[in-house]
C-alpha angles and dihedrals in degrees: 000000000000120000121236091255091053088053092060119099114261114282093015110119122204113256094214110067130194116234089258092051093046091049091050090048089054091047093244137119114253090253094052091045092051090048090051090047090053088054089052095248095120130033126261119232113289101166132080115281093031092287126161115230110243091215092055089047092051091049091050090051091048089052093047092049092048095244090120132021128214090258090054095055106015112211110298093180092053089047090052092047091050091049093049098037090242125157130213114262 
């Protein structure tokens, strides 16, 4: 039986990433990624199934690399958390 990722058209990445996928996308081990998440550098899961939103991950990476500043992008995760009544872990 094919997995959901295998069912996607070629070159279309899933938007919801597992922790392992998000860590690999960021070029980190899972441990280093989780440590960086605990420091607030990377987003926590916000999607069903404990998935990390690729767009939030890309924005965090843009902020960390200096491509964008907080004033350029605001804080989409904080906006989402306010909207959904969520609290930081």
